[in-house]
DSSP file (Angstrom, degrees, kcal/mol; ACC not computed):
  #  RESIDUE AA STRUCTURE BP1 BP2  ACC     N-H-->O    O-->H-N    N-H-->O    O-->H-N    TCO  KAPPA ALPHA  PHI   PSI    X-CA   Y-CA   Z-CA
    1    1 A M     >        0   0    0      0, 0.0     4,-1.8     0, 0.0     5,-0.2   0.000 360.0 360.0 360.0 -42.4  135.1   75.5   98.8
    2    2 A L  H  >  +     0   0    0      1,-0.2     4,-2.3     2,-0.2     5,-0.1   0.853 360.0  55.6 -65.9 -34.1  134.8   79.3   99.1
    3    3 A R  H  > S+     0   0    0      2,-0.2     4,-2.3     1,-0.2    -1,-0.2   0.889 106.4  50.3 -65.3 -38.5  134.1   79.5   95.4
    4    4 A W  H  > S+     0   0    0      2,-0.2     4,-2.3     1,-0.2    -2,-0.2   0.887 110.0  50.0 -66.8 -38.3  131.2   77.1   95.7
    5    5 A I  H  X S+     0   0    0     -4,-1.8     4,-2.3     2,-0.2    -2,-0.2   0.916 111.1  49.6 -64.8 -42.0  129.8   79.1   98.6
    6    6 A A  H  X S+     0   0    0     -4,-2.3     4,-2.5     1,-0.2    -2,-0.2   0.906 111.0  49.5 -62.9 -41.2  130.1   82.3   96.5
    7    7 A R  H  X S+     0   0    0     -4,-2.3     4,-2.6     2,-0.2     5,-0.2   0.901 110.1  50.5 -65.0 -40.6  128.4   80.6   93.6
    8    8 A I  H  X S+     0   0    0     -4,-2.3     4,-2.3     2,-0.2    -2,-0.2   0.906 111.7  48.1 -63.4 -41.6  125.5   79.4   95.8
    9    9 A V  H  X S+     0   0    0     -4,-2.3     4,-2.4     2,-0.2    -2,-0.2   0.915 112.5  48.8 -65.3 -42.9  125.1   82.9   97.2
   10   10 A I  H  X S+     0   0    0     -4,-2.5     4,-2.4     2,-0.2    -2,-0.2   0.936 113.4  45.8 -62.7 -47.3  125.1   84.5   93.7
   11   11 A V  H  X S+     0   0    0     -4,-2.6     4,-2.5     1,-0.2    -1,-0.2   0.894 112.5  51.6 -64.4 -39.8  122.6   82.0   92.3
   12   12 A T  H  X S+     0   0    0     -4,-2.3     4,-2.2    -5,-0.2    -1,-0.2   0.920 111.4  46.8 -63.2 -43.8  120.3   82.4   95.4
   13   13 A C  H  X S+     0   0    0     -4,-2.4     4,-2.2     2,-0.2    -2,-0.2   0.899 112.3  50.4 -65.4 -40.1  120.4   86.2   95.0
   14   14 A C  H  X S+     0   0    0     -4,-2.4     4,-2.2     2,-0.2    -2,-0.2   0.911 110.7  48.8 -63.9 -42.6  119.6   85.9   91.3
   15   15 A L  H  X S+     0   0    0     -4,-2.5     4,-2.6     1,-0.2    -1,-0.2   0.887 109.3  53.4 -63.9 -38.0  116.7   83.6   91.9
   16   16 A A  H  X S+     0   0    0     -4,-2.2     4,-2.6     2,-0.2    -2,-0.2   0.911 109.0  48.7 -63.2 -42.0  115.4   86.0   94.6
   17   17 A V  H  X S+     0   0    0     -4,-2.2     4,-2.2     2,-0.2    -2,-0.2   0.909 112.3  48.8 -64.1 -41.4  115.5   88.9   92.1
   18   18 A M  H  X S+     0   0    0     -4,-2.2     4,-2.0     2,-0.2    -2,-0.2   0.907 113.1  46.4 -65.7 -41.5  113.7   86.8   89.5
   19   19 A V  H  X S+     0   0    0     -4,-2.6     4,-2.5     2,-0.2    -2,-0.2   0.918 112.3  50.4 -67.3 -42.8  111.0   85.7   91.9
   20   20 A E  H  X S+     0   0    0     -4,-2.6     4,-2.4     1,-0.2    -2,-0.2   0.893 110.1  50.4 -62.4 -39.3  110.5   89.2   93.2
   21   21 A A  H  X S+     0   0    0     -4,-2.2     4,-2.3     2,-0.2    -1,-0.2   0.906 111.4  48.2 -64.7 -41.2  110.1   90.5   89.7
   22   22 A A  H  X S+     0   0    0     -4,-2.0     4,-2.3     2,-0.2    -2,-0.2   0.890 111.8  49.3 -66.6 -39.2  107.5   87.8   88.9
   23   23 A V  H  X S+     0   0    0     -4,-2.5     4,-2.6     2,-0.2    -2,-0.2   0.913 112.0  48.6 -66.1 -42.1  105.6   88.6   92.0
   24   24 A L  H  X S+     0   0    0     -4,-2.4     4,-1.7     2,-0.2    55,-0.3   0.896 110.1  52.4 -63.7 -40.5  105.6   92.3   91.3
   25   25 A W  H  <>S+     0   0    0     -4,-2.3     5,-2.7     1,-0.2     6,-0.3   0.926 113.4  43.3 -60.6 -45.9  104.5   91.6   87.7
   26   26 A R  H ><5S+     0   0    0     -4,-2.3     3,-1.1     1,-0.2    -2,-0.2   0.886 112.0  54.0 -67.0 -38.7  101.5   89.5   89.0
   27   27 A A  H 3<5S+     0   0    0     -4,-2.6    -1,-0.2     1,-0.3    -2,-0.2   0.782 107.5  50.5 -69.5 -26.7  100.7   92.1   91.7
   28   28 A T  T 3<5S-     0   0    0     -4,-1.7    -1,-0.3    -5,-0.2    -2,-0.2   0.338 133.5 -80.5 -96.4   8.4  100.4   95.0   89.3
   29   29 A G  T < 5 -     0   0    0     -3,-1.1    -3,-0.2    -4,-0.2    -2,-0.1   0.395  50.0-104.4 117.1  -3.7   98.1   93.2   86.9
   30   30 A A      < +     0   0    0     -5,-2.7    -4,-0.1    -6,-0.2    50,-0.1   0.914  57.8 177.9  51.7  50.9  100.3   90.9   84.7
   31   31 A E  E     -a   80   0A   0     48,-0.8    50,-1.2    -6,-0.3    -1,-0.1  -0.350  38.2-125.9 -79.0 163.1  100.1   93.2   81.7
   32   32 A G  E    S+     0   0A   0     48,-0.2    50,-2.2     1,-0.2     2,-0.3   0.849  93.6  25.6 -76.2 -36.2  101.9   92.5   78.5
   33   33 A Y  E    S-a   82   0A   0     47,-0.2    -1,-0.2    48,-0.2     2,-0.2  -0.937  93.7 -95.5-130.4 151.7  103.6   95.9   78.4
   34   34 A T        -     0   0    0     48,-1.0     2,-0.4    55,-0.4    45,-0.2  -0.436  42.7-171.0 -68.1 134.5  104.6   98.4   81.1
   35   35 A K  B     -C   78   0B   0     43,-2.6    43,-2.6    -2,-0.2    -4,-0.1  -0.983   9.7-162.3-130.4 140.0  102.1  101.1   81.7
   36   36 A Y        -     0   0    0     -2,-0.4    40,-0.1    41,-0.2    41,-0.1  -0.868  35.2 -95.8-114.4 152.5  102.3  104.3   83.9
   37   37 A P        -     0   0    0      0, 0.0    38,-0.1     0, 0.0    39,-0.1  -0.380  36.1-126.0 -65.1 147.0   99.3  106.4   85.0
   38   38 A K    >>  -     0   0    0      1,-0.1     4,-1.5    -2,-0.0     3,-0.6  -0.857   9.6-151.2 -97.1 119.7   98.5  109.4   82.8
   39   39 A P  H 3> S+     0   0    0      0, 0.0     4,-2.4     0, 0.0     5,-0.2   0.820  93.1  61.1 -60.5 -32.1   98.4  112.6   84.9
   40   40 A A  H 3> S+     0   0    0      1,-0.2     4,-2.0     2,-0.2     5,-0.2   0.896 105.0  47.5 -63.7 -39.6   95.9  114.2   82.5
   41   41 A E  H <> S+     0   0    0     -3,-0.6     4,-1.7     2,-0.2    -1,-0.2   0.867 110.7  52.0 -69.8 -35.5   93.3  111.5   83.2
   42   42 A E  H  X S+     0   0    0     -4,-1.5     4,-1.9     2,-0.2    -2,-0.2   0.912 109.8  49.4 -65.1 -41.6   93.9  111.9   87.0
   43   43 A E  H  X S+     0   0    0     -4,-2.4     4,-1.4     1,-0.2    -2,-0.2   0.896 110.4  49.5 -65.3 -40.4   93.4  115.6   86.8
   44   44 A S  H  <>S+     0   0    0     -4,-2.0     5,-0.9     1,-0.2     8,-0.2   0.836 110.4  51.2 -69.1 -30.8   90.2  115.3   84.8
   45   45 A A  H ><5S+     0   0    0     -4,-1.7     3,-0.6     7,-0.2    -1,-0.2   0.859 113.0  45.4 -71.7 -34.6   88.9  112.7   87.3
   46   46 A E  H 3<5S+     0   0    0     -4,-1.9    -2,-0.2     1,-0.2    -1,-0.2   0.705  97.2  74.3 -79.5 -19.8   89.7  115.1   90.2
   47   47 A S  T 3<5S-     0   0    0     -4,-1.4    -1,-0.2    -5,-0.1    -2,-0.1   0.506 121.9 -87.0 -77.5  -2.6   88.2  118.2   88.5
   48   48 A G  T < 5S+     0   0    0     -3,-0.6     2,-0.2     1,-0.4    -3,-0.1   0.228  87.0 125.0 122.1 -15.9   84.6  117.0   89.1
   49   49 A S    > < -     0   0    0     -5,-0.9     3,-0.7     1,-0.1    -1,-0.4  -0.580  54.6-140.6 -76.9 141.9   83.7  114.8   86.2
   50   50 A E  T 3  S+     0   0    0     -2,-0.2    -1,-0.1     1,-0.2    -2,-0.0   0.897  92.7  31.9 -72.9 -42.2   82.5  111.4   87.4
   51   51 A D  T >  S-     0   0    0     -7,-0.0     3,-0.7    20,-0.0    -1,-0.2   0.021 122.8 -86.0-108.3  27.2   84.1  109.1   84.9
   52   52 A G  T <  S-     0   0    0     -3,-0.7    -7,-0.2    -8,-0.2    -8,-0.1   0.623  76.4 -71.7  80.6  11.1   87.2  110.9   84.0
   53   53 A G  T 3> S+     0   0    0     -9,-0.1     4,-1.5    -8,-0.1    -1,-0.2   0.180 113.1 101.8  94.6 -18.4   85.5  113.1   81.4
   54   54 A L  H <> S+     0   0    0     -3,-0.7     4,-1.2     2,-0.2    -2,-0.1   0.928  85.3  42.3 -70.5 -44.8   85.0  110.4   78.7
   55   55 A S  H  4 S+     0   0    0     -4,-0.2    -1,-0.2     1,-0.2     4,-0.2   0.837 112.6  54.9 -72.3 -30.7   81.3  109.7   79.4
   56   56 A D  H >4 S+     0   0    0      1,-0.2     3,-0.8     2,-0.2     4,-0.3   0.855 104.2  56.0 -66.4 -33.1   80.7  113.5   79.7
   57   57 A L  H 3< S+     0   0    0     -4,-1.5     3,-0.3     1,-0.2    -1,-0.2   0.859 117.6  32.5 -66.5 -36.5   82.2  114.0   76.3
   58   58 A F  T >X>S+     0   0    0     -4,-1.2     3,-1.0     1,-0.2     5,-0.6   0.158  85.4 109.1-106.6  17.3   79.8  111.5   74.7
   59   59 A S  G X45S+     0   0    0     -3,-0.8     3,-0.5     1,-0.2    -1,-0.2   0.825  78.5  50.4 -66.6 -30.9   76.7  112.1   76.9
   60   60 A D  G 345S+     0   0    0     -4,-0.3    -1,-0.2    -3,-0.3    -2,-0.1   0.562  96.1  71.4 -84.0  -7.6   74.8  113.9   74.1
   61   61 A T  G <45S-     0   0    0     -3,-1.0    -1,-0.2     1,-0.0    -2,-0.2   0.707  99.5-124.3 -83.9 -18.9   75.3  111.2   71.5
   62   62 A G  T XX5S+     0   0    0     -3,-0.5     4,-0.8    -4,-0.5     3,-0.7   0.571  70.2 129.7  88.1   8.9   73.0  108.6   73.1
   63   63 A L  H 3><S+     0   0    0     -5,-0.6     4,-1.3     1,-0.2     3,-0.2   0.856  71.8  53.1 -64.4 -34.2   75.7  105.9   73.3
   64   64 A E  H 3> S+     0   0    0     -6,-0.3     4,-1.4     1,-0.2    -1,-0.2   0.705  95.9  69.9 -75.6 -18.4   74.9  105.2   76.9
   65   65 A D  H <4 S+     0   0    0     -3,-0.7    -1,-0.2     1,-0.2    -2,-0.2   0.931 109.3  29.5 -65.3 -46.1   71.2  104.7   76.2
   66   66 A A  H  < S+     0   0    0     -4,-0.8    -2,-0.2    -3,-0.2    -1,-0.2   0.839 133.3  28.7 -85.4 -34.1   71.5  101.4   74.4
   67   67 A H  H  < S-     0   0    0     -4,-1.3    -2,-0.2     1,-0.4    -3,-0.2   0.406 102.8-120.3-111.3   1.3   74.6   99.9   76.0
   68   68 A G     <  -     0   0    0     -4,-1.4    -1,-0.4    -5,-0.1    -2,-0.1  -0.373  60.7 -20.1  84.7-171.7   74.7  101.4   79.5
   69   69 A E  S    S-     0   0    0      1,-0.1     2,-0.2    -2,-0.1   -14,-0.0  -0.346  74.1-102.4 -72.5 151.0   77.4  103.5   80.9
   70   70 A L        -     0   0    0      1,-0.1     2,-0.1    -2,-0.0    -1,-0.1  -0.487  41.0-113.2 -70.3 139.6   80.9  103.5   79.5
   71   71 A E        -     0   0    0     -2,-0.2     2,-0.4     1,-0.1    -1,-0.1  -0.466  27.3-116.5 -76.2 148.0   83.3  101.5   81.5
   72   72 A E        -     0   0    0     -2,-0.1    -1,-0.1   -18,-0.0   -20,-0.1  -0.700  23.4-134.6 -86.8 130.5   86.2  103.2   83.2
   73   73 A L        -     0   0    0     -2,-0.4     2,-0.2     1,-0.1    -1,-0.0  -0.650  28.1-107.0 -83.4 138.8   89.7  102.3   82.1
   74   74 A P        -     0   0    0      0, 0.0     2,-0.5     0, 0.0    -1,-0.1  -0.438  26.6-164.4 -68.0 135.5   92.2  101.7   84.8
   75   75 A N        +     0   0    0     -2,-0.2     2,-0.3   -38,-0.1    -2,-0.0  -0.698  47.2 109.1-119.4  76.2   94.8  104.5   85.2
   76   76 A K  S    S-     0   0    0     -2,-0.5     2,-0.2   -40,-0.1   -48,-0.0  -0.906  72.9 -81.9-144.6 167.5   97.4  102.8   87.3
   77   77 A F        -     0   0    0     -2,-0.3     2,-0.4   -41,-0.1   -41,-0.2  -0.516  41.8-179.4 -73.1 140.0  101.0  101.5   87.1
   78   78 A A  B     -C   35   0B   0    -43,-2.6   -43,-2.6    -2,-0.2     2,-0.4  -0.942  24.1-136.2-142.5 120.6  101.4   98.0   85.7
   79   79 A L        -     0   0    0     -2,-0.4   -48,-0.8   -55,-0.3     2,-0.2  -0.616  31.2-143.1 -73.0 128.7  104.7   96.2   85.3
   80   80 A G  E     -ab  31  92A   0     11,-0.5    13,-3.1    -2,-0.4    14,-0.3  -0.483  19.3-125.5 -95.0 163.6  104.7   94.6   81.9
   81   81 A L  E    S+     0   0A   0    -50,-1.2    13,-1.3    11,-0.2   -48,-0.2   0.859 101.7  22.1 -69.4 -37.2  106.1   91.3   80.6
   82   82 A A  E    S-a   33   0A   0    -50,-2.2   -48,-1.0    11,-0.1    -1,-0.1  -0.909  97.1 -93.9-128.0 156.0  108.1   93.3   78.0
   83   83 A P        -     0   0    0      0, 0.0     7,-0.2     0, 0.0     9,-0.1  -0.354  24.1-157.3 -68.0 151.4  109.2   96.9   77.8
   84   84 A S        -     0   0    0      5,-1.7     6,-0.2     1,-0.2     4,-0.1   0.281  67.4  -6.3-113.5   9.8  106.9   99.3   76.0
   85   85 A G        -     0   0    0      4,-0.4    -1,-0.2     2,-0.1   -51,-0.1  -0.958  69.9 -97.3 175.1 171.4  109.4  102.0   75.1
   86   86 A P  S    S+     0   0    0      0, 0.0    -1,-0.1     0, 0.0     4,-0.1   0.603 101.1  59.2 -84.1 -10.8  112.9  103.3   75.4
   87   87 A D  S >  S-     0   0    0     -3,-0.0     3,-1.5     4,-0.0     4,-0.1   0.466 125.6 -32.9 -90.8-128.6  112.2  105.8   78.2
   88   88 A K  G >  S+     0   0    0      1,-0.3     3,-1.0     2,-0.1    -3,-0.0   0.671 128.7  73.0 -68.5 -14.6  110.8  105.0   81.6
   89   89 A H  G 3  S+     0   0    0      1,-0.2    -5,-1.7    -5,-0.1    -4,-0.4   0.427  70.4  88.9 -79.3   2.1  108.7  102.2   80.1
   90   90 A V  G <   +     0   0    0     -3,-1.5     2,-0.4    -7,-0.2    -1,-0.2   0.713  63.1  98.3 -73.2 -19.0  111.9  100.0   79.6
   91   91 A V    <   +     0   0    0     -3,-1.0   -11,-0.5    -4,-0.1     2,-0.3  -0.567  53.1 134.6 -71.2 124.4  111.3   98.6   83.1
   92   92 A S  B  > S-b   80   0A   0     -2,-0.4     4,-1.5   -13,-0.1     5,-0.2  -0.937  71.1 -89.8-157.2 175.5  109.6   95.2   82.7
   93   93 A L  H  >>S+     0   0    0    -13,-3.1     4,-2.8    -2,-0.3     5,-0.5   0.900 125.4  52.4 -60.7 -40.3  109.7   91.6   83.9
   94   94 A L  H  >5S+     0   0    0    -13,-1.3     4,-1.6   -14,-0.3    -1,-0.2   0.903 111.3  44.5 -64.1 -42.3  112.1   90.8   81.1
   95   95 A T  H  45S+     0   0    0     -5,-0.2    -1,-0.2     2,-0.2    -2,-0.2   0.690 120.0  41.9 -80.1 -16.9  114.6   93.6   81.9
   96   96 A L  H  X5S+     0   0    0     -4,-1.5     4,-0.7     2,-0.1    -2,-0.2   0.887 126.0  29.4 -89.0 -49.6  114.5   92.9   85.7
   97   97 A A  H  X5S+     0   0    0     -4,-2.8     4,-2.5    -5,-0.2     5,-0.2   0.746 109.1  70.5 -85.4 -24.3  114.6   89.1   85.7
   98   98 A G  H  X<S+     0   0    0     -4,-1.6     4,-2.4    -5,-0.5     5,-0.2   0.952 101.1  41.9 -60.8 -54.2  116.5   88.6   82.4
   99   99 A P  H  > S+     0   0    0      0, 0.0     4,-2.5     0, 0.0    -1,-0.2   0.874 115.1  52.2 -62.3 -35.2  119.9   89.8   83.6
  100  100 A A  H  X S+     0   0    0     -4,-0.7     4,-2.3     2,-0.2    -2,-0.2   0.910 110.7  47.6 -65.9 -41.1  119.5   88.0   86.9
  101  101 A G  H  X S+     0   0    0     -4,-2.5     4,-2.4     2,-0.2    -1,-0.2   0.887 111.9  50.0 -65.7 -38.9  118.7   84.8   85.1
  102  102 A L  H  X S+     0   0    0     -4,-2.4     4,-2.7     2,-0.2     5,-0.2   0.905 110.3  50.0 -65.7 -41.4  121.7   85.3   82.8
  103  103 A A  H  X S+     0   0    0     -4,-2.5     4,-2.2     2,-0.2    -2,-0.2   0.912 112.1  48.0 -63.4 -42.1  124.0   85.9   85.8
  104  104 A A  H  X S+     0   0    0     -4,-2.3     4,-1.7     2,-0.2    -2,-0.2   0.914 112.6  49.0 -64.3 -42.2  122.7   82.7   87.5
  105  105 A L  H  X S+     0   0    0     -4,-2.4     4,-2.4     1,-0.2     5,-0.2   0.930 112.6  46.7 -63.4 -45.7  123.2   80.7   84.3
  106  106 A L  H  X S+     0   0    0     -4,-2.7     4,-2.5     1,-0.2    -1,-0.2   0.869 109.0  55.7 -65.3 -35.4  126.7   82.0   83.8
  107  107 A T  H  < S+     0   0    0     -4,-2.2    -1,-0.2    -5,-0.2    -2,-0.2   0.871 114.6  39.6 -63.3 -36.4  127.6   81.3   87.4
  108  108 A L  H  < S+     0   0    0     -4,-1.7     4,-0.5    -5,-0.1    -2,-0.2   0.835 121.7  40.9 -81.5 -33.2  126.6   77.7   87.0
  109  109 A V  H  X S+     0   0    0     -4,-2.4     4,-2.0    -5,-0.2     3,-0.5   0.834  98.9  70.6 -87.5 -34.2  128.0   77.1   83.6
  110  110 A M  H  X S+     0   0    0     -4,-2.5     4,-2.5     1,-0.2     5,-0.2   0.854  94.4  54.3 -58.6 -40.1  131.4   78.9   83.7
  111  111 A P  H  > S+     0   0    0      0, 0.0     4,-2.0     0, 0.0    -1,-0.2   0.907 110.3  47.9 -61.1 -37.6  133.1   76.5   86.1
  112  112 A A  H  > S+     0   0    0     -3,-0.5     4,-1.9    -4,-0.5    -2,-0.2   0.892 112.3  48.6 -69.2 -38.1  132.2   73.6   83.8
  113  113 A L  H  X S+     0   0    0     -4,-2.0     4,-2.1     2,-0.2    -1,-0.2   0.874 109.8  53.0 -68.4 -36.0  133.5   75.5   80.7
  114  114 A G  H  X S+     0   0    0     -4,-2.5     4,-1.7    -5,-0.2    -2,-0.2   0.901 110.2  46.9 -65.0 -41.4  136.7   76.4   82.6
  115  115 A K  H  X S+     0   0    0     -4,-2.0     4,-1.9     2,-0.2    -1,-0.2   0.882 111.6  51.5 -67.5 -38.4  137.4   72.7   83.5
  116  116 A R  H  X S+     0   0    0     -4,-1.9     4,-2.2     1,-0.2    -2,-0.2   0.886 108.5  51.4 -65.9 -38.5  136.7   71.7   79.9
  117  117 A G  H  X S+     0   0    0     -4,-2.1     4,-2.2     1,-0.2    -1,-0.2   0.869 108.9  50.8 -66.0 -37.1  139.1   74.3   78.6
  118  118 A K  H  X S+     0   0    0     -4,-1.7     4,-2.1     2,-0.2    -1,-0.2   0.883 109.8  50.4 -68.1 -38.4  141.9   73.1   80.9
  119  119 A K  H  X S+     0   0    0     -4,-1.9     4,-1.7     2,-0.2    -2,-0.2   0.920 112.4  46.3 -65.4 -43.5  141.4   69.5   79.8
  120  120 A N  H  X S+     0   0    0     -4,-2.2     4,-1.2     1,-0.2    -2,-0.2   0.895 113.1  49.6 -65.9 -39.8  141.5   70.4   76.1
  121  121 A G  H  X S+     0   0    0     -4,-2.2     4,-0.8     1,-0.2    -1,-0.2   0.866 110.7  49.8 -67.1 -36.6  144.6   72.6   76.7
  122  122 A A  H  < S+     0   0    0     -4,-2.1     3,-0.3     1,-0.2    -1,-0.2   0.835 108.3  52.6 -72.8 -32.8  146.4   69.8   78.6
  123  123 A S  H  < S+     0   0    0     -4,-1.7    -1,-0.2     1,-0.2    -2,-0.2   0.765 103.7  57.5 -76.3 -23.6  145.8   67.2   75.9
  124  124 A E  H  <        0   0    0     -4,-1.2    -1,-0.2     1,-0.2    -2,-0.2   0.778 360.0 360.0 -76.7 -25.1  147.2   69.4   73.1
  125  125 A E     <        0   0    0     -4,-0.8    -1,-0.2    -3,-0.3    -2,-0.2   0.485 360.0 360.0 -76.3 360.0  150.6   69.7   74.8
């Protein structure tokens, strides 16, 4: 009985981690890959240029005349569906929810595999 309660608690905690990871992924923009803000772009935006420096760089070319102003790219954190690199970008929905899902699956499947192994071992003797 105590083992079943422990399994229920483990599966519940694993499901909670998976749901929290999915909610965080959606709340940060549901990107494909994890993105972090770039400090250089933040500094250029704070230094006085209106659009982060990109439109000032191309202001003399006439690109804004025909198509309007250049759109500003978001410079914020976004949790990705998959990791985008081996460093800090390894955090993603897959790396957060994947191990939790595997732990929940193993918690549910291992008792059945253990009973099956005992039945096979007993029939061979």
